N, C-alpha and C positions, 0 to 999 in steps of 0.2 A: 544567468540562469535561463534555461530553455523553458518555453511555455508549453507544457504538456496539456493534453485535453483536460485532464484533471491531475493536479499535483498530489504528491504523497500526503501532505498535511490535510488537504480537503477530503481525500479518500479515507484517511484514518479517522477524521472527525465524523464523517458519515457512518463509518463502521461502528464507532463508539455510540452514536445515537441509536443505531439499530439494536445493538446489544442491550442498551438501557431500556428500550421499548419492549424487547423480548423478555428481559428479566423482570420488568415491572408488570407484565401481563396487560399492557395498555391496548393491545390489539386482539382482534378475533382470530380464529384458527386460520382462515384463508389468508388474511393479511400477514399472519406470522410466517406462513410458508413462503410468501413472496419476499418478506423481509429477510428470512433466512437465506434464500437463494441469492439475494442482492448482497447480503453480508459475506457469503462465501466467495462471490465474485470479487468484492472489494478486498477481501483477505488475500486472494491470489494476486491481485494487482499490487498490493502493498508488499507482499513477499518478493515478487519479481523485482520491484524497485529496490528493495533492500539488498537483494542478491547482486544487482547491478552495482550499487554503491560499494558493496563489499569487494567486488572485483576491482573497482577503481582504486580502493585503498590498498589492496594487495599489490596491484601494479605499481603504485607509487613506492611502496616498501621495497619491491623487487628492483626498482630502478634507483636504489640507494637514496630514497626520499626526493628524487628529482621529480618535479611535477611535469607531467606531460598529458596532453589532452587526447583522449581516444574515445571513440563511441563504443559503448559496451552494451548496446541493445540486444 
């Protein structure tokens, strides 16, 4: 497994924490805006990673389930 700066699971956990704070009203307005911006950034990173994994799965299926390693960044 490659060591990304931040892996998918840690980004998803951070995003879930942000959502929980925003939903519970634990922060003031200024902090809410900062958290919202960070949440949107993390959402984008997670979506890009999922799209990359989806491409890898499609590639495996297209190759008759033969596993081949390619970089899908």
